[in-house]
N, C-alpha and C positions, 0 to 999 in steps of 0.2 A: 475461396468460398468456405464458410464455416459450417460445421454440421450442428444439428440440434444439441448433441451432447456437449460440444464445445461452447455453444452460446448460452447454455443453461446449466451451469455447474450444479451438481447434486440432483438433477432431474433425469429420470430415466427416459431416454429417447428410443424411438422405434424406427429403425432404418428400413428403407425399401431394399429388398434382397432379390437376387436373381432366382429364377425358377430352378428347382431341383426335383427330379422325379421321386415320388414316394419310393421307399426301399423295395417294395414288392412289385413295382410297376414294370411292365414290359415296354421297352423303348424300341419302337419299330421304325426303321428308316425305309421308306417306300421309294424305290428307285425305278423310274421308267427306263425300259431298255433303250439301247442306242438306236439311232436312225437305221431303219431296215431298207432293203433293196426297193427301188422304185417299182411301181406296178405298171405293166404294159397290157393293153387290151388282149393281145394275142399270146400272152405268156402268163397264164394264171398261176398264182402261188400254189405250191403243194399244200395239201390239207392234212391236219392231224386231228382226228375225231371231229371233223367238220370245220375246224378252225384254220384260217390261213397261217402258214408257217414260213414266212420268208426268212432268209439269212440277214445278218447285219450288213449294211453298206460299209465301204471303207471309212466313211465319216463316223459311222456308229462304232466301229472298232476303236477309233481314236477316242470317242467319248467314253468307251469302256475303260480305257487306260486312265483317263482323267478322273473317272469315278474311283478307280483303285487308288490313285494317288491321294485323292481327297479322304478316303475312308481307311487308309492303311493303319492309321494310329487312332482310330475312333473307338476302339474297345469292342469291336464286333465279336460276338461269341458264336454266332451261327449265321448261315446264309441259306435263304430259300429262293427257288426259281419256280417257274411254271412248266407245264408240259411243252411249251413252245420254244424253239431253239433260240429265238432272239433274246430271251431272258437268260438262257444258259450261256450264250456267247458273251453277253454283257457282264455277267457275274464272273466269268472265267479269270480275268486278270486279278480281281480282288481275292478270289478263292485260292489261287496259286500263291499269292503273296502271304496270305494268312495261314496257308496249310489246312484249309477247311474244305470238306466235301459238301456241296450244296444239297439240301433236301428239296424234294419236289412237292409243291402244294398245288394240286390240280385245280382246287377251287379258286385260285387267283388267276387262271387263264382269262384272256380277253373276253369281253362280251361277244356272244355269237351273233353274227350279222346276217344270218339267214341267206336270202338270195343274193346279198351283196358281199359275200365272202370271196376269198381268192384274189382280192385286190380291187374288185369292182367298186367297193365302197369309196375309195379314194377318187375314182373318176366321177362318181355321182355327186360327191360333195364339191369337187372342183367345178363341175358343170352347173352347180346350183339347181340340181333336179328338184322338182316340187316336193317329192317325198323327203328329200334331205332338208329342205327348208321347213317342212312340217316337223321333222324330227327335232331340229333346233328350237323351234317355237314352242313345241309341247314338252321338250326335254324328256323324250322317251326313245330308247333305241328301237323298241318294238313297233314303231311306225314303219320300219323297214319290213317288207314282206318276209315272213318266216324267221324274223330275228327273235332273240331270247326275250321272254316276257320280263317286264321291268321288275316285278316283285320277286320273281325267281332269281334274277341276277343279283338284286340287292341282298337276298337271303343267302345265296352261296358265298358272296363276298364277305358278308358279316360273319358267317360261320367259320370261313377260312381264317380270317383275321383273329377271331376269338380263339381258334385252335392254336395258332402260332403264339399268341399272347399267353395262353394257359401253360404252354410248354416252356416258356422262358421268363418266369418272374424275376425281376431284378436284373435282367440282362438286356443288352442292346443287340438287335438282330437286323441284318440287311435283307430286305425283301425285294427281289428284282421281279417286277411285274409290268402291267400295261397301263396306258393312259386312262382307258375307261374304268379300269379297276381302282386306280388311285382316286379318280373322281368320285366313284361310288363310295369308297371307304371314308373319304373326308366328308362327303355329304351325310353319311350315317353318323359320323362323329359330331358334326355341326348341326344335324337335324335341319338341313338347308334344302333349297331347291335341288333337284336331282343333278343338274348339270353345273351347279355353282363352282365346282372345282375341276370340271372337265377342261382339258387343254394343257396339262403338264408337258413341259418340253422333254424331248428325248434326252436321256442322261441326267435328268433333274432329280433332286432329292426332296422328298416330303417327309414329315415326321409325325407319328402318332405315339403318345404315351398312354398306356392302357392299364387301368386298375380294374378291380372287381366292380367298382361303382361307376366309372365313366371312362370315355375316350376323350383325350385332350389333343387338339391339333397344335403342334409347336412350330411347324415349318410347312410351307407349301412352295413347290416349284423353285427351289434353290438351284441356280445354275452358275454360281460364282466360280466354280472349278472349271467351267467350260468357256471361260472368257476368251481364250485364244482361238476358239472355234466359231465365234460369232461372225456373221457376215460383215465384211468391211474392216475387220481388224487383223492385225498381224501379230505373230508370237513376239513376245518381248519381255 
């Protein structure tokens, strides 16, 4: 196949070029924590500041290793985690490999689920509870009794992302956070429906490039590095 430059000698052609972040942009990789322990009705998760704080399940620890393999040569300059240990544990392999000490950004902890904290949320969703159905239909976490108000959640996520971006102009940063937070951050960037990006897989990578003028979504729910952990597949 010929290019415009070759087919029209002497005429300036304008090629399509790959995206490059502006020099002063913060390049944020939003990584959802690995799979956490299953919830059992008679064994509620411990709470940290009212938020459920389960550990990673064995599969989640394997996902964390795959994330580290994927990002070891990605030019990461800083790592952020939340106050909840599943993000700390997911970040640990990458932090050890890069020799970086993760910083804690409390504003990126998961949405507070009110009366459905400590693992009850999973049961209610699995049981298709009427309130859970309303939550999905109206795209609001605060349909759940006592849950974090939608505007307040959006504001704290936006403020936390802005803080990280302001601290790292021209750098790539790995941010280990939660599914609800990733969904909210990308919805803010896209000015979309609140739940348009809810559902990122455990161990997935999404990407925001942030300048003073705008937030740009460059990736959502990339799980290519987790291919050997998908159901029905074998390592190879």
